[in-house]
C-alpha positions as semicolon CSV with decimal commas, in nm:
position;residue;x (nm);y (nm);z (nm)
1;M;5,322;-2,308;-2,465
2;P;5,366;-2,564;-2,194
3;T;5,203;-2,522;-1,850
4;K;5,386;-2,303;-1,604
5;Q;5,562;-2,447;-1,333
6;L;5,389;-2,411;-0,971
7;T;5,721;-2,216;-0,828
8;L;5,746;-2,059;-0,529
9;R;5,777;-1,768;-0,641
10;L;5,453;-1,819;-0,859
11;I;5,304;-1,975;-0,556
12;S;5,380;-1,658;-0,387
13;D;5,253;-1,429;-0,679
14;I;4,921;-1,619;-0,722
15;A;4,865;-1,563;-0,313
16;S;4,925;-1,258;-0,342
17;R;4,689;-1,188;-0,615
18;I;4,387;-1,345;-0,480
19;N;4,432;-1,180;-0,112
20;S;4,461;-0,859;-0,215
21;T;4,120;-0,839;-0,390
22;A;3,858;-0,617;-0,250
23;D;3,536;-0,751;-0,337
24;L;3,417;-1,089;-0,429
25;E;3,344;-0,998;-0,816
26;T;3,726;-0,896;-0,837
27;L;3,850;-1,186;-0,702
28;L;3,668;-1,439;-0,916
29;S;3,780;-1,215;-1,219
30;E;4,162;-1,262;-1,052
31;I;4,107;-1,661;-1,034
32;M;3,975;-1,711;-1,384
33;G;4,286;-1,472;-1,480
34;I;4,558;-1,681;-1,295
35;T;4,381;-2,048;-1,439
36;R;4,395;-1,909;-1,775
37;D;4,772;-1,782;-1,740
38;V;4,903;-2,091;-1,568
39;L;4,738;-2,326;-1,718
40;D;4,748;-2,138;-2,106
41;T;4,393;-2,196;-2,210
42;E;4,184;-1,994;-2,397
43;G;3,897;-1,984;-2,133
44;S;3,833;-2,025;-1,764
45;S;3,491;-2,051;-1,572
46;L;3,393;-2,072;-1,169
47;L;3,095;-2,211;-1,150
48;L;2,926;-2,113;-0,791
49;Y;2,748;-2,376;-0,612
50;D;2,359;-2,250;-0,517
51;K;2,285;-2,455;-0,230
52;E;1,894;-2,339;-0,249
53;Q;1,844;-2,477;-0,565
54;D;2,144;-2,740;-0,568
55;V;2,278;-2,626;-0,913
56;L;2,560;-2,432;-1,050
57;V;2,580;-2,070;-1,160
58;F;2,844;-1,969;-1,420
59;N;2,903;-1,632;-1,191
60;T;3,211;-1,560;-1,367
61;T;3,397;-1,692;-1,687
62;S;3,712;-1,539;-1,883
63;G;3,815;-1,594;-2,239
64;L;3,488;-1,735;-2,298
65;K;3,158;-1,589;-2,433
66;E;3,083;-1,387;-2,078
67;E;2,775;-1,213;-2,155
68;S;2,610;-1,501;-2,277
69;L;2,738;-1,751;-2,006
70;S;2,632;-1,514;-1,722
71;N;2,423;-1,690;-1,459
72;L;2,340;-1,960;-1,675
73;T;2,305;-2,290;-1,421
74;V;2,432;-2,634;-1,430
75;P;2,206;-2,913;-1,232
76;R;2,374;-3,146;-1,041
77;G;2,493;-3,481;-1,219
78;K;2,484;-3,279;-1,559
79;G;2,779;-3,253;-1,772
80;I;3,089;-3,277;-1,659
81;A;3,131;-2,966;-1,382
82;G;2,756;-3,132;-1,251
83;M;2,939;-3,438;-1,237
84;V;3,181;-3,297;-1,034
85;L;2,975;-3,146;-0,841
86;E;2,789;-3,492;-0,769
87;T;3,124;-3,692;-0,712
88;L;3,357;-3,428;-0,585
89;Q;3,635;-3,593;-0,773
90;P;3,817;-3,434;-1,092
91;E;3,746;-3,488;-1,428
92;I;3,994;-3,442;-1,790
93;V;3,801;-3,430;-2,133
94;N;4,073;-3,424;-2,433
95;D;3,813;-3,548;-2,685
96;A;3,509;-3,293;-2,598
97;A;3,314;-3,364;-2,970
98;N;3,286;-3,739;-2,876
99;D;3,227;-3,738;-2,488
100;P;2,877;-3,794;-2,396
101;R;2,947;-3,665;-2,075
102;I;2,950;-3,279;-2,241
103;F;2,681;-3,072;-2,150
104;K;2,613;-2,937;-2,505
105;A;2,356;-2,725;-2,419
106;I;2,590;-2,483;-2,298
107;D;2,769;-2,474;-2,594
108;Q;2,496;-2,405;-2,815
109;T;2,337;-2,141;-2,581
110;V;2,695;-1,957;-2,614
111;G;2,795;-2,046;-2,986
112;Y;3,145;-2,183;-2,827
113;V;3,317;-2,522;-2,916
114;T;3,472;-2,695;-2,607
115;R;3,766;-2,881;-2,756
116;N;3,895;-3,018;-2,451
117;L;3,835;-2,891;-2,039
118;L;3,949;-2,950;-1,686
119;C;3,695;-2,965;-1,408
120;V;3,758;-2,950;-1,050
121;P;3,599;-2,929;-0,717
122;M;3,615;-2,630;-0,476
123;I;3,612;-2,707;-0,124
124;A;3,669;-2,534;0,204
125;Q;3,636;-2,670;0,544
126;G;3,467;-2,941;0,410
127;E;3,172;-2,729;0,224
128;V;3,171;-2,744;-0,167
129;Q;3,200;-2,364;-0,320
130;G;3,123;-2,456;-0,628
131;V;3,380;-2,595;-0,946
132;L;3,662;-2,457;-1,119
133;E;3,713;-2,528;-1,518
134;A;4,003;-2,475;-1,766
135;V;3,859;-2,498;-2,122
136;N;4,068;-2,550;-2,451
137;S;4,431;-2,549;-2,408
138;Q;4,605;-2,291;-2,660
139;D;4,832;-2,553;-2,856
140;D;4,582;-2,828;-2,875
141;R;4,797;-3,020;-2,627
142;E;4,598;-3,270;-2,438
143;F;4,544;-3,190;-2,050
144;N;4,732;-3,437;-1,805
145;Q;4,748;-3,496;-1,422
146;T;4,988;-3,210;-1,405
147;D;4,736;-3,005;-1,506
148;I;4,491;-3,147;-1,285
149;R;4,730;-3,107;-0,966
150;I;4,725;-2,736;-1,068
151;L;4,431;-2,696;-1,136
152;R;4,358;-2,819;-0,816
153;Y;4,612;-2,583;-0,609
154;L;4,400;-2,299;-0,772
155;S;4,099;-2,432;-0,676
156;D;4,167;-2,504;-0,320
157;Q;4,308;-2,116;-0,275
158;A;4,019;-1,990;-0,477
159;A;3,789;-2,227;-0,226
160;I;3,930;-2,050;0,066
161;A;3,927;-1,703;-0,063
162;V;3,592;-1,725;-0,224
163;K;3,479;-1,876;0,095
164;N;3,626;-1,572;0,303
165;R;3,511;-1,339;0,088
166;L;3,174;-1,451;0,132
167;L;3,177;-1,458;0,522
168;I;3,365;-1,072;0,497
169;D;3,092;-0,985;0,259
170;K;2,777;-1,146;0,497
171;L;2,957;-0,963;0,805
172;N;2,988;-0,657;0,686
173;L;2,624;-0,689;0,544
174;R;2,471;-0,787;0,919
175;A;2,659;-0,488;1,040
176;N;2,527;-0,220;0,782
177;E;2,176;-0,436;0,884
178;L;2,270;-0,364;1,295
179;N;2,352;-0,004;1,199
180;C;2,004;0,013;1,012
181;L;1,811;-0,154;1,326
182;Y;1,937;0,109;1,556
183;Q;1,879;0,410;1,270
184;I;1,475;0,246;1,237
185;S;1,480;0,245;1,607
186;N;1,550;0,599;1,641
187;A;1,346;0,694;1,344
188;L;1,033;0,525;1,456
189;S;1,036;0,664;1,771
190;N;0,997;1,006;1,683
191;I;0,760;0,974;1,393
192;Q;0,407;1,183;1,511
193;N;0,272;1,126;1,178
194;S;0,095;0,767;1,118
195;E;0,131;0,790;0,733
196;E;0,481;0,847;0,769
197;F;0,526;0,580;1,012
198;M;0,377;0,312;0,808
199;D;0,566;0,443;0,494
200;L;0,891;0,421;0,689
201;A;0,856;0,106;0,897
202;V;0,772;-0,065;0,496
203;K;0,997;0,080;0,314
204;T;1,351;0,039;0,586
205;I;1,245;-0,308;0,648
206;S;1,261;-0,371;0,274
207;E;1,559;-0,207;0,242
208;V;1,760;-0,364;0,570
209;L;1,613;-0,734;0,516
210;Q;1,673;-0,697;0,074
211;V;1,326;-0,827;0,017
212;D;1,084;-0,765;-0,275
213;R;0,787;-0,751;-0,072
214;V;0,675;-0,634;0,283
215;A;0,328;-0,568;0,412
216;L;0,233;-0,449;0,799
217;K;-0,126;-0,484;0,886
218;F;-0,315;-0,426;1,202
219;E;-0,614;-0,512;1,390
220;K;-0,815;-0,412;1,679
221;I;-0,755;-0,052;1,672
222;D;-1,001;0,110;1,835
223;Q;-0,948;0,477;1,697
224;K;-0,907;0,662;1,418
225;G;-0,627;0,832;1,271
226;L;-0,433;0,507;1,204
227;P;-0,399;0,321;0,886
228;R;-0,444;-0,036;0,936
229;S;-0,230;-0,152;0,658
230;K;0,083;-0,092;0,433
231;S;0,281;-0,255;0,184
232;K;0,520;-0,261;-0,091
233;G;0,572;-0,553;-0,373
234;F;0,240;-0,710;-0,256
235;S;-0,042;-0,696;-0,479
236;D;-0,419;-0,611;-0,320
237;Q;-0,497;-0,945;-0,334
238;Y;-0,279;-0,992;-0,037
239;L;-0,543;-0,831;0,190
240;D;-0,834;-1,062;0,047
241;E;-1,018;-1,248;0,303
242;E;-0,924;-1,579;0,125
243;V;-0,568;-1,485;0,153
244;Q;-0,569;-1,395;0,444
245;T;-0,740;-1,704;0,629
246;V;-0,488;-1,946;0,475
247;L;-0,177;-1,684;0,620
248;F;-0,289;-1,692;0,959
249;A;-0,512;-1,999;0,983
250;D;-0,258;-2,169;1,191
251;R;-0,173;-1,845;1,374
252;S;-0,183;-1,965;1,727
253;E;0,061;-2,235;1,668
254;W;0,354;-2,041;1,556
255;M;0,270;-1,686;1,738
256;N;0,430;-1,802;2,066
257;K;0,754;-1,892;1,846
258;G;0,756;-1,564;1,706
259;Y;0,767;-1,646;1,323
260;K;0,690;-1,873;1,085
261;I;0,806;-1,923;0,736
262;I;0,605;-2,031;0,429
263;T;0,809;-2,222;0,160
264;A;0,670;-2,203;-0,229
265;Q;0,660;-2,606;-0,213
266;S;0,437;-2,617;0,118
267;P;0,044;-2,720;0,048
268;Q;0,010;-2,333;0,216
269;G;0,279;-2,200;-0,023
270;I;0,116;-2,372;-0,307
271;L;-0,197;-2,187;-0,290
272;L;-0,003;-1,864;-0,232
273;T;0,208;-1,842;-0,483
274;Q;-0,088;-1,970;-0,734
275;N;-0,247;-1,639;-0,643
276;G;0,069;-1,440;-0,695
277;I;0,164;-1,361;-0,329
278;F;0,489;-1,471;-0,336
279;Q;0,739;-1,648;-0,514
280;H;1,021;-1,843;-0,339
281;S;0,975;-1,805;0,034
282;L;0,763;-1,613;0,289
283;M;0,810;-1,522;0,639
284;L;0,525;-1,375;0,884
285;L;0,615;-1,254;1,239
286;P;0,346;-1,126;1,497
287;I;0,307;-0,787;1,638
288;L;0,170;-0,841;1,989
289;K;0,040;-0,630;2,254
290;N;0,097;-0,772;2,612
291;K;0,101;-1,103;2,437
292;E;-0,200;-1,039;2,252
293;W;-0,222;-0,993;1,854
294;L;-0,198;-0,662;1,723
295;G;-0,106;-0,759;1,418
296;A;0,131;-0,936;1,214
297;L;0,446;-0,862;0,941
298;A;0,486;-1,034;0,642
299;V;0,821;-1,017;0,422
300;S;0,867;-1,250;0,136
301;D;1,100;-1,342;-0,145
302;K;1,492;-1,216;-0,076
303;T;1,608;-1,048;-0,371
304;S;1,908;-1,291;-0,342
305;R;1,685;-1,570;-0,368
306;T;1,808;-1,735;-0,072
307;R;1,602;-1,896;0,202
308;F;1,550;-1,700;0,534
309;D;1,877;-1,760;0,770
310;E;1,885;-1,730;1,143
311;M;2,019;-1,363;1,166
312;D;1,702;-1,234;0,878
313;I;1,494;-1,423;1,159
314;K;1,679;-1,215;1,450
315;I;1,634;-0,871;1,299
316;L;1,315;-0,924;1,151
317;R;1,163;-1,041;1,559
318;T;1,353;-0,728;1,633
319;L;1,195;-0,484;1,352
320;S;0,830;-0,619;1,426
321;N;0,895;-0,539;1,780
322;Q;1,017;-0,225;1,771
323;V;0,710;-0,169;1,449
324;G;0,451;-0,277;1,730
325;E;0,631;-0,074;2,029
326;A;0,622;0,228;1,775
327;Y;0,260;0,180;1,677
328;R;0,131;0,200;2,044
329;A;0,309;0,481;2,114
330;L;0,151;0,629;1,808
331;Q;-0,150;0,516;1,954
332;V;-0,114;0,688;2,275
333;K;0,002;1,009;2,090
334;I;-0,287;1,019;1,845
335;Q;-0,514;0,963;2,103
336;S;-0,381;1,196;2,352
337;D;-0,350;1,509;2,089
338;R;-0,732;1,429;1,981
339;L;-0,850;1,451;2,353
340;K;-0,639;1,805;2,399
341;N;-0,818;1,899;2,008
342;I;-1,119;1,802;2,108
343;D;-1,119;2,010;2,440
344;R;-1,015;2,295;2,308
345;D;-1,250;2,277;1,964
346;M;-1,536;2,225;2,213
347;Q;-1,488;2,554;2,442
348;V;-1,524;2,739;2,140
349;A;-1,755;2,550;1,932
350;A;-1,976;2,460;2,154
351;M;-2,142;2,778;2,232
352;I;-2,140;2,845;1,848
353;Q;-2,370;2,599;1,765
354;K;-2,630;2,596;2,035
355;H;-2,800;2,835;1,882
356;S;-2,703;2,807;1,512
357;L;-2,937;2,646;1,354
358;P;-3,297;2,816;1,362
359;I;-3,584;2,702;1,478
360;I;-3,806;2,623;1,169
361;P;-4,206;2,622;1,248
362;K;-4,385;2,317;1,198
363;Q;-4,638;2,498;0,945
364;Y;-4,604;2,807;0,786
365;S;-4,924;2,948;0,600
366;L;-4,941;2,670;0,321
367;L;-4,625;2,502;0,343
368;E;-4,565;2,234;0,634
369;F;-4,190;2,163;0,781
370;D;-3,988;1,905;0,929
371;T;-3,587;1,932;0,984
372;Y;-3,346;1,704;1,143
373;Y;-2,975;1,812;1,183
374;Q;-2,740;1,564;1,330
375;A;-2,329;1,600;1,327
376;S;-2,083;1,307;1,239
377;R;-1,831;1,411;1,566
378;E;-1,949;1,707;1,824
379;I;-1,996;1,963;1,609
380;G;-2,027;1,961;1,230
381;G;-2,072;2,171;0,936
382;D;-2,413;2,119;0,762
383;F;-2,671;2,332;0,797
384;Y;-3,027;2,411;0,700
385;D;-3,237;2,780;0,721
386;M;-3,497;2,942;0,614
387;V;-3,573;3,295;0,463
388;I;-3,946;3,447;0,459
389;H;-3,987;3,722;0,223
390;G;-4,363;3,745;0,279
391;K;-4,698;3,538;0,343
392;D;-4,697;3,359;-0,010
393;E;-4,339;3,384;0,009
394;V;-4,070;3,194;0,132
395;S;-3,718;3,046;0,029
396;C;-3,519;2,717;0,212
397;I;-3,153;2,662;0,206
398;I;-2,926;2,341;0,263
399;A;-2,597;2,316;0,275
400;D;-2,272;2,129;0,345
401;V;-1,926;2,261;0,467
402;S;-1,588;2,099;0,351
403;G;-1,436;1,903;0,639
404;K;-1,524;1,874;1,016
405;G;-1,473;1,983;1,320
406;T;-1,425;2,378;1,478
407;P;-1,298;2,494;1,136
408;A;-1,625;2,331;0,934
409;A;-1,855;2,512;1,244
410;L;-1,710;2,858;1,205
411;F;-1,717;2,874;0,811
412;M;-2,061;2,693;0,844
413;E;-2,145;3,015;1,075
414;L;-1,991;3,279;0,830
415;S;-2,182;3,056;0,469
416;K;-2,480;3,058;0,683
417;T;-2,465;3,430;0,770
418;V;-2,379;3,577;0,401
419;L;-2,659;3,305;0,234
420;Q;-2,952;3,476;0,440
421;Q;-2,806;3,808;0,410
422;E;-2,803;3,794;0,014
423;V;-3,134;3,565;-0,005
424;S;-3,311;3,839;0,178
425;K;-3,208;4,136;-0,049
426;T;-3,317;3,952;-0,415
427;T;-3,599;3,734;-0,546
428;S;-3,307;3,560;-0,762
429;T;-3,191;3,224;-0,701
430;K;-2,901;3,249;-0,955
431;E;-2,794;3,615;-0,803
432;A;-2,835;3,531;-0,454
433;L;-2,563;3,214;-0,512
434;T;-2,350;3,484;-0,707
435;R;-2,303;3,759;-0,459
436;A;-2,294;3,436;-0,151
437;N;-2,014;3,310;-0,318
438;E;-1,858;3,649;-0,421
439;M;-1,884;3,739;-0,017
440;I;-1,781;3,379;0,095
441;Q;-1,457;3,440;-0,070
442;N;-1,357;3,778;-0,002
443;K;-1,457;3,689;0,382
444;S;-1,342;3,337;0,452
445;G;-0,981;3,277;0,365
446;F;-0,995;2,962;0,517
447;L;-0,924;2,781;0,199
448;M;-1,273;2,581;0,235
449;F;-1,611;2,579;0,051
450;V;-1,973;2,502;0,088
451;T;-2,255;2,325;-0,117
452;A;-2,588;2,455;-0,120
453;M;-2,890;2,407;-0,245
454;L;-3,144;2,756;-0,274
455;V;-3,538;2,679;-0,329
456;R;-3,777;2,944;-0,359
457;I;-4,137;2,884;-0,266
458;N;-4,436;3,128;-0,428
459;M;-4,721;3,022;-0,294
460;T;-4,953;3,214;-0,465
461;K;-4,821;3,123;-0,848
462;K;-4,773;2,753;-0,685
463;E;-4,447;2,770;-0,847
464;I;-4,053;2,707;-0,700
465;M;-3,744;2,886;-0,814
466;F;-3,448;2,703;-0,762
467;S;-3,062;2,694;-0,751
468;S;-2,761;2,479;-0,685
469;A;-2,392;2,556;-0,595
470;G;-2,230;2,212;-0,629
471;H;-2,483;2,067;-0,415
472;N;-2,627;1,708;-0,466
473;M;-2,917;1,590;-0,647
474;Q;-3,258;1,678;-0,440
475;I;-3,587;1,522;-0,401
476;L;-3,940;1,667;-0,559
477;Y;-4,236;1,419;-0,530
478;Q;-4,521;1,520;-0,802
479;K;-4,820;1,345;-0,681
480;K;-5,017;1,391;-0,963
481;H;-4,758;1,178;-1,151
482;H;-4,636;0,958;-0,867
483;K;-4,296;1,037;-0,959
484;I;-3,976;1,189;-0,854
485;Q;-3,834;1,459;-0,977
486;H;-3,436;1,556;-0,936
487;L;-3,357;1,934;-0,861
488;S;-3,025;2,024;-0,967
489;G;-2,845;2,294;-1,201
490;K;-2,512;2,439;-1,284
491;G;-2,274;2,580;-1,053
492;Q;-1,972;2,504;-0,818
493;P;-1,952;2,490;-0,498
494;M;-1,907;2,854;-0,300
495;G;-1,559;2,980;-0,211
496;I;-1,393;2,780;-0,453
497;S;-1,365;3,096;-0,767
498;N;-1,644;3,304;-0,965
499;C;-1,852;3,092;-1,155
500;E;-2,189;3,080;-1,320
501;F;-2,522;2,974;-1,138
502;S;-2,842;2,857;-1,353
503;E;-3,188;2,918;-1,211
504;H;-3,475;2,664;-1,313
505;T;-3,842;2,732;-1,213
506;M;-4,083;2,460;-1,211
507;A;-4,496;2,431;-1,127
508;Y;-4,630;2,199;-0,853
509;L;-4,950;2,102;-0,738
510;P;-5,076;2,072;-0,350
511;G;-4,963;1,720;-0,180
512;D;-4,616;1,783;-0,356
513;L;-4,321;1,709;-0,159
514;L;-3,944;1,872;-0,151
515;V;-3,685;1,650;0,013
516;L;-3,401;1,871;0,093
517;Y;-3,075;1,681;0,231
518;T;-2,700;1,627;0,242
519;D;-2,490;1,348;0,108
520;G;-2,452;1,221;0,471
521;V;-2,784;1,084;0,416
522;T;-2,738;0,913;0,066
523;E;-2,361;0,829;0,178
524;A;-2,373;0,701;0,500
525;M;-2,215;0,380;0,509
526;N;-2,235;0,040;0,657
527;S;-1,968;-0,211;0,761
528;K;-1,948;-0,337;0,451
529;E;-1,858;-0,014;0,296
530;E;-2,190;-0,023;0,084
531;L;-2,345;0,315;0,092
532;F;-2,689;0,432;0,190
533;S;-2,783;0,560;-0,181
534;E;-3,020;0,763;-0,334
535;E;-3,235;0,480;-0,445
536;R;-3,295;0,336;-0,095
537;L;-3,350;0,724;0,025
538;E;-3,646;0,775;-0,269
539;S;-3,811;0,414;-0,178
540;V;-3,832;0,544;0,167
541;V;-3,996;0,835;0,069
542;L;-4,254;0,689;-0,158
543;S;-4,338;0,448;0,128
544;H;-4,450;0,721;0,323
545;I;-4,557;0,981;0,034
546;N;-4,879;1,086;0,246
547;D;-4,749;1,108;0,548
548;P;-4,677;1,399;0,733
549;P;-4,297;1,571;0,655
550;E;-4,266;1,463;1,048
551;I;-4,338;1,088;0,988
552;I;-4,103;1,109;0,680
553;R;-3,847;1,207;0,830
554;Q;-3,838;0,950;1,116
555;A;-3,855;0,698;0,831
556;I;-3,542;0,793;0,683
557;L;-3,318;0,818;0,984
558;Q;-3,488;0,491;1,121
559;K;-3,380;0,339;0,774
560;V;-3,054;0,488;0,742
561;S;-2,979;0,369;1,121
562;E;-3,067;-0,012;1,005
563;F;-2,861;-0,001;0,717
564;I;-2,554;0,139;0,897
565;G;-2,561;-0,069;1,190
566;D;-2,254;-0,053;1,423
567;A;-2,051;0,119;1,189
568;E;-1,947;0,473;1,313
569;P;-2,105;0,746;1,127
570;H;-1,860;0,963;0,912
571;D;-2,054;1,245;0,742
572;D;-2,315;1,514;0,912
573;I;-2,648;1,399;0,828
574;T;-2,966;1,699;0,762
575;L;-3,273;1,674;0,625
576;F;-3,511;1,957;0,563
577;I;-3,858;1,831;0,448
578;I;-4,151;2,021;0,268
579;R;-4,547;1,951;0,209
580;L;-4,661;2,171;-0,070
581;N;-5,007;2,269;-0,059
């Protein structure tokens, strides 16, 4: 069948079909159909030009093996399409089997045989949009210059339509992004919770910019309650010190500019891509407070695999400013709320805890004692107590309530009162904890719990009986063997549910030492987030094993203080030291 003549009616029909399409995908498919129909070919293909990669991409084909050709690429200068991209001149091939210019890898990939083809560039307003091909004439006729003129007409129409559609799509996308910016601004300004703030900021930036990876990292945080970092798509390695050094080594050079783009080919980019931080390009933006560095926003790898453009930069700079303002507002709010809570809590709790802990004598009968308690905040939840059963028998208790602040302090008072009552009623440590657990469950209703170690000392029998309610292991130093025995037992924290507690009895000799403590001692943390540990505690005890309890207590506290340095205490510290004589 011969090529159709470009009559006014056909031209009008072509223009109408091209201009009536609503989206790019439909437009490209329509162009392919028109090309096949007008030139009477088996197939046609439209390869869009990817400026960033400098290749042609098979976005749309018609009559060929669409699923196989989709997203295949043709480099500049390779094959007929690549040559047309290079020279911007049309090409005719009527003997494809014997033409060395044919990019035979495409046919081999899709299992298709190209007999002849036409290829012309698609240019609109001086910009290359891609190339248009017509493949295999239906009646095996050879393509000629008339076919070239018709295909060039179609390609001119297609190039203008594609460029306009891309511009419309881009404008629609930007309008949507600006609308999202407005929504983000309102949402961030009304967020009350720090975790919610970070989650929303990262999620929204990812969606608005259509990027694979987003990270927020803040520095110089002078208060609790605010997270330091949040990311989506980045691996944990992003926060490694080495990676951060590479990312921000030259931040003073671009901080005032307001952004920095790192490409995969740059020296920094090569190091970062090797560490799996990003693949194509990454943008960094400062988050500033009064021109002082507060943190940074990092985004990388647009889902479209295109570079960040001027509009992206403007949107991200606006976002980083909004995030910084919202973060500062959240800091102020959290600090204000905390001060209000502290004032309110302290009025109630200060009086409760003032005389809460008992005064333990330095010596009772054959036993020597020393105690210590320090809350990590103004008030806490640890406590110790002693119940005297007679001149030769006492019970020592150390406990740790879950949580912090006023609720923990109030729950501590309840737990201490109940334990003291139940310990005084029975000679069994197991039975005392069982009864106390039932009472705490019935009376608390706070959804809190308390761990405890109960030790009953019989000085006549030289014997200790003990039970544990989910408390950490305690220390018994045996002087005869010069070794430490760990005291622990079956039983879960009180206040959770009914459970069984085990009971253990051990003999002791004069000179032995009991060190009861809460996990605030062994889990004291330094700035490197290392724990003080049971091993360090035992080492201190052994190095002062013949000293009085008071000296041992001082040595433990000194070592803990030296270990944590300037780090802020995160838990209460409680000690109850007993020399068994």
